[in-house]
N, CA, C and O atoms as CSV, one atom per row, in Angstrom:
chain,resi,resn,atom,element,x,y,z
A,1,MET,N,N,21.626,71.708,255.426
A,1,MET,CA,C,20.601,71.395,256.387
A,1,MET,C,C,19.247,71.692,255.754
A,1,MET,O,O,19.043,72.773,255.200
A,2,THR,N,N,18.340,70.757,255.832
A,2,THR,CA,C,17.016,70.974,255.271
A,2,THR,C,C,16.186,71.808,256.222
A,2,THR,O,O,16.570,72.029,257.370
A,3,GLY,N,N,15.051,72.266,255.738
A,3,GLY,CA,C,14.181,73.084,256.573
A,3,GLY,C,C,13.723,72.361,257.817
A,3,GLY,O,O,13.630,72.952,258.892
A,4,ARG,N,N,13.433,71.059,257.667
A,4,ARG,CA,C,12.966,70.276,258.823
A,4,ARG,C,C,14.076,70.132,259.870
A,4,ARG,O,O,13.812,70.240,261.068
A,5,ASP,N,N,15.315,69.890,259.425
A,5,ASP,CA,C,16.434,69.765,260.354
A,5,ASP,C,C,16.677,71.075,261.104
A,5,ASP,O,O,17.029,71.066,262.284
A,6,ASP,N,N,16.488,72.189,260.418
A,6,ASP,CA,C,16.679,73.489,261.037
A,6,ASP,C,C,15.659,73.714,262.151
A,6,ASP,O,O,16.003,74.244,263.208
A,7,VAL,N,N,14.414,73.318,261.922
A,7,VAL,CA,C,13.376,73.464,262.938
A,7,VAL,C,C,13.684,72.569,264.133
A,7,VAL,O,O,13.524,72.992,265.277
A,8,THR,N,N,14.122,71.342,263.884
A,8,THR,CA,C,14.453,70.418,264.972
A,8,THR,C,C,15.602,70.959,265.798
A,8,THR,O,O,15.575,70.874,267.025
A,9,ALA,N,N,16.617,71.517,265.138
A,9,ALA,CA,C,17.769,72.057,265.851
A,9,ALA,C,C,17.351,73.238,266.728
A,9,ALA,O,O,17.868,73.392,267.835
A,10,ARG,N,N,16.433,74.065,266.257
A,10,ARG,CA,C,15.986,75.202,267.052
A,10,ARG,C,C,15.128,74.763,268.231
A,10,ARG,O,O,15.077,75.459,269.245
A,11,MET,N,N,14.458,73.632,268.120
A,11,MET,CA,C,13.562,73.172,269.169
A,11,MET,C,C,14.297,72.399,270.265
A,11,MET,O,O,13.782,72.265,271.375
A,12,MET,N,N,15.480,71.897,269.969
A,12,MET,CA,C,16.223,71.116,270.969
A,12,MET,C,C,16.740,72.033,272.068
A,12,MET,O,O,17.340,73.065,271.772
A,13,PRO,N,N,16.519,71.678,273.327
A,13,PRO,CA,C,17.043,72.493,274.422
A,13,PRO,C,C,18.559,72.348,274.529
A,13,PRO,O,O,19.118,71.310,274.175
A,14,ASN,N,N,19.216,73.395,275.019
A,14,ASN,CA,C,20.672,73.348,275.173
A,14,ASN,C,C,21.096,72.916,276.571
A,14,ASN,O,O,22.291,72.847,276.860
A,15,GLY,N,N,20.140,72.625,277.436
A,15,GLY,CA,C,20.435,72.240,278.809
A,15,GLY,C,C,21.355,71.044,278.955
A,15,GLY,O,O,22.298,71.106,279.743
A,16,PRO,N,N,21.122,69.943,278.221
A,16,PRO,CA,C,22.021,68.794,278.361
A,16,PRO,C,C,23.472,69.110,277.985
A,16,PRO,O,O,24.398,68.632,278.641
A,17,GLY,N,N,23.671,69.896,276.954
A,17,GLY,CA,C,25.032,70.291,276.583
A,17,GLY,C,C,25.653,71.207,277.620
A,17,GLY,O,O,26.832,71.075,277.952
A,18,ALA,N,N,24.858,72.134,278.130
A,18,ALA,CA,C,25.343,73.035,279.177
A,18,ALA,C,C,25.695,72.255,280.440
A,18,ALA,O,O,26.651,72.591,281.140
A,19,ALA,N,N,24.917,71.214,280.724
A,19,ALA,CA,C,25.207,70.375,281.896
A,19,ALA,C,C,26.563,69.700,281.750
A,19,ALA,O,O,27.321,69.618,282.717
A,20,ALA,N,N,26.873,69.220,280.561
A,20,ALA,CA,C,28.171,68.576,280.328
A,20,ALA,C,C,29.317,69.569,280.499
A,20,ALA,O,O,30.349,69.239,281.083
A,21,ILE,N,N,29.132,70.780,279.988
A,21,ILE,CA,C,30.180,71.798,280.077
A,21,ILE,C,C,30.419,72.211,281.532
A,21,ILE,O,O,31.561,72.247,281.990
A,22,LEU,N,N,29.347,72.520,282.250
A,22,LEU,CA,C,29.501,72.971,283.626
A,22,LEU,C,C,30.032,71.857,284.531
A,22,LEU,O,O,30.824,72.118,285.437
A,23,SER,N,N,29.602,70.628,284.290
A,23,SER,CA,C,30.086,69.525,285.125
A,23,SER,C,C,31.585,69.303,284.930
A,23,SER,O,O,32.268,68.869,285.857
A,24,ALA,N,N,32.098,69.590,283.751
A,24,ALA,CA,C,33.551,69.488,283.541
A,24,ALA,C,C,34.294,70.487,284.426
A,24,ALA,O,O,35.328,70.157,285.007
A,25,GLY,N,N,33.772,71.694,284.528
A,25,GLY,CA,C,34.380,72.680,285.415
A,25,GLY,C,C,34.284,72.274,286.870
A,25,GLY,O,O,35.231,72.458,287.635
A,26,ILE,N,N,33.148,71.724,287.254
A,26,ILE,CA,C,32.966,71.266,288.636
A,26,ILE,C,C,33.930,70.126,288.946
A,26,ILE,O,O,34.531,70.093,290.020
A,27,GLY,N,N,34.078,69.200,288.016
A,27,GLY,CA,C,35.018,68.095,288.210
A,27,GLY,C,C,36.457,68.581,288.313
A,27,GLY,O,O,37.241,68.045,289.096
A,28,SER,N,N,36.803,69.583,287.534
A,28,SER,CA,C,38.165,70.126,287.575
A,28,SER,C,C,38.477,70.772,288.918
A,28,SER,O,O,39.536,70.532,289.498
A,29,VAL,N,N,37.557,71.589,289.409
A,29,VAL,CA,C,37.801,72.232,290.696
A,29,VAL,C,C,37.755,71.203,291.825
A,29,VAL,O,O,38.443,71.363,292.834
A,30,ALA,N,N,36.960,70.161,291.669
A,30,ALA,CA,C,36.953,69.088,292.669
A,30,ALA,C,C,38.306,68.386,292.706
A,30,ALA,O,O,38.831,68.096,293.781
A,31,LEU,N,N,38.870,68.113,291.532
A,31,LEU,CA,C,40.189,67.471,291.469
A,31,LEU,C,C,41.242,68.334,292.162
A,31,LEU,O,O,42.028,67.829,292.963
A,32,GLY,N,N,41.260,69.619,291.860
A,32,GLY,CA,C,42.232,70.511,292.475
A,32,GLY,C,C,42.049,70.630,293.974
A,32,GLY,O,O,43.025,70.628,294.725
A,33,THR,N,N,40.802,70.734,294.413
A,33,THR,CA,C,40.527,70.875,295.842
A,33,THR,C,C,40.905,69.614,296.609
A,33,THR,O,O,41.545,69.685,297.657
A,34,ILE,N,N,40.506,68.467,296.082
A,34,ILE,CA,C,40.812,67.204,296.765
A,34,ILE,C,C,42.318,66.954,296.778
A,34,ILE,O,O,42.856,66.482,297.779
A,35,ALA,N,N,42.998,67.263,295.686
A,35,ALA,CA,C,44.453,67.079,295.633
A,35,ALA,C,C,45.154,67.971,296.645
A,35,ALA,O,O,46.078,67.534,297.331
A,36,MET,N,N,44.712,69.227,296.738
A,36,MET,CA,C,45.316,70.138,297.696
A,36,MET,C,C,45.065,69.666,299.127
A,36,MET,O,O,45.968,69.704,299.963
A,37,MET,N,N,43.852,69.226,299.404
A,37,MET,CA,C,43.529,68.751,300.754
A,37,MET,C,C,44.317,67.493,301.098
A,37,MET,O,O,44.751,67.326,302.237
A,38,ALA,N,N,44.504,66.613,300.127
A,38,ALA,CA,C,45.277,65.392,300.379
A,38,ALA,C,C,46.739,65.722,300.666
A,38,ALA,O,O,47.389,65.020,301.441
A,39,ASP,N,N,47.262,66.779,300.054
A,39,ASP,CA,C,48.639,67.195,300.334
A,39,ASP,C,C,48.793,67.791,301.727
A,39,ASP,O,O,49.854,67.666,302.339
A,40,LYS,N,N,47.756,68.433,302.229
A,40,LYS,CA,C,47.848,69.139,303.503
A,40,LYS,C,C,47.383,68.303,304.695
A,40,LYS,O,O,47.832,68.534,305.818
A,41,VAL,N,N,46.492,67.340,304.469
A,41,VAL,CA,C,45.911,66.561,305.575
A,41,VAL,C,C,46.346,65.104,305.424
A,41,VAL,O,O,45.817,64.370,304.590
A,42,ARG,N,N,47.305,64.702,306.232
A,42,ARG,CA,C,47.886,63.354,306.124
A,42,ARG,C,C,46.866,62.223,306.294
A,42,ARG,O,O,46.900,61.264,305.523
A,43,PRO,N,N,45.950,62.303,307.288
A,43,PRO,CA,C,44.963,61.222,307.420
A,43,PRO,C,C,44.077,61.074,306.173
A,43,PRO,O,O,43.702,59.964,305.795
A,44,LEU,N,N,43.751,62.202,305.547
A,44,LEU,CA,C,42.962,62.144,304.315
A,44,LEU,C,C,43.770,61.481,303.205
A,44,LEU,O,O,43.236,60.671,302.447
A,45,ALA,N,N,45.033,61.816,303.107
A,45,ALA,CA,C,45.892,61.202,302.091
A,45,ALA,C,C,45.964,59.689,302.295
A,45,ALA,O,O,45.944,58.926,301.329
A,46,ASN,N,N,46.049,59.264,303.547
A,46,ASN,CA,C,46.088,57.826,303.818
A,46,ASN,C,C,44.795,57.140,303.401
A,46,ASN,O,O,44.826,56.023,302.885
A,47,ARG,N,N,43.661,57.796,303.617
A,47,ARG,CA,C,42.373,57.209,303.224
A,47,ARG,C,C,42.199,57.181,301.709
A,47,ARG,O,O,41.514,56.306,301.180
A,48,LEU,N,N,42.803,58.115,301.021
A,48,LEU,CA,C,42.675,58.180,299.566
A,48,LEU,C,C,43.656,57.258,298.846
A,48,LEU,O,O,43.632,57.170,297.619
A,49,ASN,N,N,44.500,56.583,299.582
A,49,ASN,CA,C,45.480,55.677,298.985
A,49,ASN,C,C,44.781,54.369,298.598
A,49,ASN,O,O,44.800,53.395,299.351
A,50,VAL,N,N,44.164,54.363,297.412
A,50,VAL,CA,C,43.414,53.207,296.929
A,50,VAL,C,C,44.350,52.171,296.313
A,50,VAL,O,O,44.173,50.970,296.514
A,51,TYR,N,N,45.334,52.634,295.570
A,51,TYR,CA,C,46.288,51.767,294.886
A,51,TYR,C,C,47.684,52.211,295.312
A,51,TYR,O,O,48.150,53.281,294.921
A,52,HIS,N,N,48.349,51.381,296.117
A,52,HIS,CA,C,49.580,51.793,296.801
A,52,HIS,C,C,50.710,52.276,295.881
A,52,HIS,O,O,51.401,53.223,296.254
A,53,PRO,N,N,50.937,51.683,294.705
A,53,PRO,CA,C,52.026,52.217,293.876
A,53,PRO,C,C,51.838,53.683,293.456
A,53,PRO,O,O,52.822,54.388,293.229
A,54,THR,N,N,50.595,54.142,293.352
A,54,THR,CA,C,50.385,55.544,292.966
A,54,THR,C,C,50.126,56.450,294.152
A,54,THR,O,O,50.186,57.672,294.020
A,55,GLY,N,N,49.840,55.877,295.300
A,55,GLY,CA,C,49.606,56.675,296.497
A,55,GLY,C,C,48.236,57.326,296.494
A,55,GLY,O,O,47.304,56.810,295.877
A,56,PRO,N,N,48.104,58.459,297.182
A,56,PRO,CA,C,46.804,59.118,297.310
A,56,PRO,C,C,46.214,59.599,295.984
A,56,PRO,O,O,45.006,59.818,295.888
A,57,LEU,N,N,47.050,59.764,294.969
A,57,LEU,CA,C,46.545,60.234,293.685
A,57,LEU,C,C,45.470,59.316,293.128
A,57,LEU,O,O,44.570,59.779,292.426
A,58,SER,N,N,45.546,58.014,293.429
A,58,SER,CA,C,44.529,57.090,292.936
A,58,SER,C,C,43.156,57.423,293.519
A,58,SER,O,O,42.158,57.394,292.799
A,59,GLY,N,N,43.096,57.733,294.785
A,59,GLY,CA,C,41.830,58.103,295.405
A,59,GLY,C,C,41.382,59.500,295.032
A,59,GLY,O,O,40.187,59.759,294.887
A,60,VAL,N,N,42.340,60.402,294.877
A,60,VAL,CA,C,42.017,61.777,294.487
A,60,VAL,C,C,41.324,61.777,293.135
A,60,VAL,O,O,40.268,62.390,292.975
A,61,SER,N,N,41.907,61.097,292.172
A,61,SER,CA,C,41.316,61.080,290.828
A,61,SER,C,C,39.990,60.328,290.811
A,61,SER,O,O,39.054,60.737,290.125
A,62,THR,N,N,39.905,59.234,291.559
A,62,THR,CA,C,38.655,58.479,291.611
A,62,THR,C,C,37.534,59.318,292.206
A,62,THR,O,O,36.428,59.348,291.666
A,63,LEU,N,N,37.806,59.992,293.304
A,63,LEU,CA,C,36.796,60.829,293.943
A,63,LEU,C,C,36.390,62.005,293.046
A,63,LEU,O,O,35.213,62.361,292.987
A,64,ALA,N,N,37.347,62.598,292.358
A,64,ALA,CA,C,37.034,63.705,291.449
A,64,ALA,C,C,36.146,63.232,290.299
A,64,ALA,O,O,35.248,63.957,289.872
A,65,ILE,N,N,36.389,62.033,289.799
A,65,ILE,CA,C,35.554,61.486,288.732
A,65,ILE,C,C,34.134,61.252,289.236
A,65,ILE,O,O,33.168,61.506,288.516
A,66,VAL,N,N,34.006,60.772,290.459
A,66,VAL,CA,C,32.673,60.566,291.036
A,66,VAL,C,C,31.940,61.906,291.161
A,66,VAL,O,O,30.759,62.000,290.829
A,67,VAL,N,N,32.631,62.931,291.633
A,67,VAL,CA,C,32.023,64.266,291.751
A,67,VAL,C,C,31.582,64.757,290.376
A,67,VAL,O,O,30.476,65.278,290.229
A,68,TRP,N,N,32.432,64.597,289.374
A,68,TRP,CA,C,32.099,65.023,288.016
A,68,TRP,C,C,30.863,64.295,287.490
A,68,TRP,O,O,29.965,64.925,286.932
A,69,LEU,N,N,30.814,62.988,287.662
A,69,LEU,CA,C,29.673,62.216,287.158
A,69,LEU,C,C,28.375,62.563,287.886
A,69,LEU,O,O,27.321,62.654,287.257
A,70,VAL,N,N,28.441,62.754,289.192
A,70,VAL,CA,C,27.243,63.128,289.950
A,70,VAL,C,C,26.761,64.521,289.525
A,70,VAL,O,O,25.562,64.743,289.360
A,71,ALA,N,N,27.696,65.450,289.350
A,71,ALA,CA,C,27.323,66.796,288.907
A,71,ALA,C,C,26.695,66.752,287.518
A,71,ALA,O,O,25.694,67.421,287.264
A,72,TRP,N,N,27.275,65.975,286.634
A,72,TRP,CA,C,26.741,65.870,285.277
A,72,TRP,C,C,25.339,65.264,285.300
A,72,TRP,O,O,24.434,65.773,284.639
A,73,ALA,N,N,25.157,64.194,286.049
A,73,ALA,CA,C,23.843,63.551,286.119
A,73,ALA,C,C,22.795,64.493,286.704
A,73,ALA,O,O,21.682,64.585,286.185
A,74,ALA,N,N,23.144,65.189,287.776
A,74,ALA,CA,C,22.185,66.094,288.422
A,74,ALA,C,C,21.834,67.267,287.508
A,74,ALA,O,O,20.659,67.590,287.332
A,75,LEU,N,N,22.845,67.899,286.931
A,75,LEU,CA,C,22.578,69.029,286.042
A,75,LEU,C,C,21.796,68.597,284.810
A,75,LEU,O,O,20.893,69.303,284.362
A,76,HIS,N,N,22.139,67.448,284.270
A,76,HIS,CA,C,21.402,66.942,283.109
A,76,HIS,C,C,19.936,66.706,283.476
A,76,HIS,O,O,19.043,67.046,282.699
A,77,TYR,N,N,19.684,66.136,284.635
A,77,TYR,CA,C,18.314,65.877,285.072
A,77,TYR,C,C,17.525,67.185,285.183
A,77,TYR,O,O,16.389,67.267,284.715
A,78,PHE,N,N,18.121,68.199,285.797
A,78,PHE,CA,C,17.399,69.450,286.005
A,78,PHE,C,C,17.303,70.303,284.737
A,78,PHE,O,O,16.358,71.080,284.593
A,79,TRP,N,N,18.252,70.175,283.827
A,79,TRP,CA,C,18.274,71.016,282.633
A,79,TRP,C,C,17.893,70.274,281.355
A,79,TRP,O,O,18.026,70.845,280.272
A,80,ARG,N,N,17.436,69.052,281.428
A,80,ARG,CA,C,17.235,68.229,280.227
A,80,ARG,C,C,16.228,68.818,279.248
A,80,ARG,O,O,16.322,68.550,278.050
A,81,GLU,N,N,15.283,69.596,279.710
A,81,GLU,CA,C,14.269,70.170,278.816
A,81,GLU,C,C,14.294,71.697,278.822
A,81,GLU,O,O,13.325,72.337,278.413
A,82,ARG,N,N,15.399,72.278,279.284
A,82,ARG,CA,C,15.475,73.733,279.403
A,82,ARG,C,C,16.520,74.308,278.465
A,82,ARG,O,O,17.450,73.627,278.035
A,83,ASN,N,N,16.339,75.560,278.168
A,83,ASN,CA,C,17.374,76.348,277.516
A,83,ASN,C,C,17.968,77.248,278.586
A,83,ASN,O,O,17.254,77.994,279.255
A,84,VAL,N,N,19.271,77.169,278.736
A,84,VAL,CA,C,19.953,77.983,279.743
A,84,VAL,C,C,20.849,78.993,279.043
A,84,VAL,O,O,21.126,78.873,277.850
A,85,ASP,N,N,21.290,79.974,279.787
A,85,ASP,CA,C,22.203,80.986,279.253
A,85,ASP,C,C,23.576,80.340,279.068
A,85,ASP,O,O,24.367,80.254,280.007
A,86,LEU,N,N,23.839,79.898,277.867
A,86,LEU,CA,C,25.050,79.138,277.586
A,86,LEU,C,C,26.313,79.972,277.789
A,86,LEU,O,O,27.344,79.444,278.206
A,87,ARG,N,N,26.238,81.236,277.505
A,87,ARG,CA,C,27.407,82.102,277.703
A,87,ARG,C,C,27.809,82.136,279.179
A,87,ARG,O,O,28.992,82.036,279.505
A,88,ARG,N,N,26.840,82.275,280.057
A,88,ARG,CA,C,27.114,82.306,281.489
A,88,ARG,C,C,27.669,80.964,281.966
A,88,ARG,O,O,28.599,80.924,282.772
A,89,VAL,N,N,27.099,79.870,281.468
A,89,VAL,CA,C,27.562,78.536,281.846
A,89,VAL,C,C,29.014,78.339,281.432
A,89,VAL,O,O,29.810,77.804,282.204
A,90,VAL,N,N,29.368,78.765,280.227
A,90,VAL,CA,C,30.739,78.608,279.737
A,90,VAL,C,C,31.702,79.458,280.559
A,90,VAL,O,O,32.798,79.002,280.885
A,91,VAL,N,N,31.314,80.680,280.896
A,91,VAL,CA,C,32.182,81.541,281.704
A,91,VAL,C,C,32.432,80.910,283.075
A,91,VAL,O,O,33.570,80.870,283.543
A,92,VAL,N,N,31.380,80.423,283.709
A,92,VAL,CA,C,31.534,79.787,285.022
A,92,VAL,C,C,32.404,78.537,284.902
A,92,VAL,O,O,33.263,78.294,285.750
A,93,ALA,N,N,32.186,77.747,283.856
A,93,ALA,CA,C,32.971,76.522,283.666
A,93,ALA,C,C,34.451,76.835,283.454
A,93,ALA,O,O,35.311,76.128,283.981
A,94,VAL,N,N,34.756,77.870,282.700
A,94,VAL,CA,C,36.156,78.248,282.461
A,94,VAL,C,C,36.801,78.748,283.752
A,94,VAL,O,O,37.960,78.434,284.024
A,95,VAL,N,N,36.069,79.517,284.543
A,95,VAL,CA,C,36.603,79.975,285.827
A,95,VAL,C,C,36.876,78.786,286.745
A,95,VAL,O,O,37.923,78.729,287.391
A,96,LEU,N,N,35.943,77.839,286.804
A,96,LEU,CA,C,36.150,76.643,287.623
A,96,LEU,C,C,37.327,75.815,287.110
A,96,LEU,O,O,38.105,75.287,287.905
A,97,LEU,N,N,37.459,75.701,285.812
A,97,LEU,CA,C,38.590,74.973,285.226
A,97,LEU,C,C,39.910,75.637,285.604
A,97,LEU,O,O,40.864,74.958,285.984
A,98,ALA,N,N,39.965,76.955,285.501
A,98,ALA,CA,C,41.192,77.681,285.869
A,98,ALA,C,C,41.512,77.502,287.348
A,98,ALA,O,O,42.671,77.320,287.720
A,99,ALA,N,N,40.478,77.555,288.192
A,99,ALA,CA,C,40.699,77.348,289.628
A,99,ALA,C,C,41.207,75.931,289.891
A,99,ALA,O,O,42.108,75.730,290.705
A,100,GLY,N,N,40.630,74.961,289.204
A,100,GLY,CA,C,41.075,73.577,289.374
A,100,GLY,C,C,42.513,73.383,288.965
A,100,GLY,O,O,43.261,72.661,289.625
A,101,ILE,N,N,42.907,74.022,287.877
A,101,ILE,CA,C,44.294,73.917,287.417
A,101,ILE,C,C,45.236,74.581,288.422
A,101,ILE,O,O,46.278,74.021,288.762
A,102,LEU,N,N,44.874,75.759,288.893
A,102,LEU,CA,C,45.728,76.449,289.868
A,102,LEU,C,C,45.892,75.648,291.153
A,102,LEU,O,O,46.973,75.629,291.741
A,103,LEU,N,N,44.829,74.990,291.588
A,103,LEU,CA,C,44.892,74.228,292.836
A,103,LEU,C,C,45.782,72.996,292.732
A,103,LEU,O,O,46.191,72.447,293.754
A,104,THR,N,N,46.087,72.555,291.521
A,104,THR,CA,C,46.966,71.385,291.374
A,104,THR,C,C,48.447,71.769,291.375
A,104,THR,O,O,49.307,70.892,291.459
A,105,PHE,N,N,48.756,73.053,291.285
A,105,PHE,CA,C,50.148,73.483,291.313
A,105,PHE,C,C,50.582,73.728,292.754
A,105,PHE,O,O,49.974,74.545,293.445
A,106,PRO,N,N,51.621,73.036,293.220
A,106,PRO,CA,C,52.044,73.186,294.621
A,106,PRO,C,C,52.354,74.619,295.036
A,106,PRO,O,O,51.982,75.000,296.146
A,107,PRO,N,N,53.012,75.439,294.215
A,107,PRO,CA,C,53.295,76.797,294.702
A,107,PRO,C,C,52.016,77.571,295.022
A,107,PRO,O,O,51.975,78.315,296.001
A,108,PHE,N,N,50.992,77.407,294.224
A,108,PHE,CA,C,49.730,78.116,294.486
A,108,PHE,C,C,49.007,77.486,295.675
A,108,PHE,O,O,48.508,78.199,296.546
A,109,ALA,N,N,48.948,76.161,295.714
A,109,ALA,CA,C,48.246,75.469,296.802
A,109,ALA,C,C,48.905,75.746,298.143
A,109,ALA,O,O,48.228,75.769,299.171
A,110,ASP,N,N,50.217,75.957,298.147
A,110,ASP,CA,C,50.919,76.247,299.397
A,110,ASP,C,C,50.570,77.630,299.960
A,110,ASP,O,O,50.744,77.878,301.153
A,111,LEU,N,N,50.084,78.515,299.109
A,111,LEU,CA,C,49.675,79.835,299.571
A,111,LEU,C,C,48.393,79.779,300.389
A,111,LEU,O,O,48.130,80.660,301.207
A,112,LEU,N,N,47.606,78.749,300.164
A,112,LEU,CA,C,46.312,78.637,300.856
A,112,LEU,C,C,46.431,77.965,302.190
A,112,LEU,O,O,45.431,77.799,302.889
């Protein structure tokens, strides 16, 4: 890396990257939450049935993707020129990812 590249790298804000990381966690927990709700609330499952061969999962995944994209766009807009505490963002994203994964497992979701 040349001296000029090093200066450019130090001047670039980390907000856009942090927005991508945190939005992934938000999308994961959205997927788990929507999937759990679709399993428990029959009318919601019927509304989420976008493609009949796959059932409500088609709407669950579509809605989770929309939540992820909206979160990414919003966070990117607000953090595009900022430096944020990347360690905190990663910790929150990992916690959200773990929660999203747990919510997709029926034994855990049945406890709620």
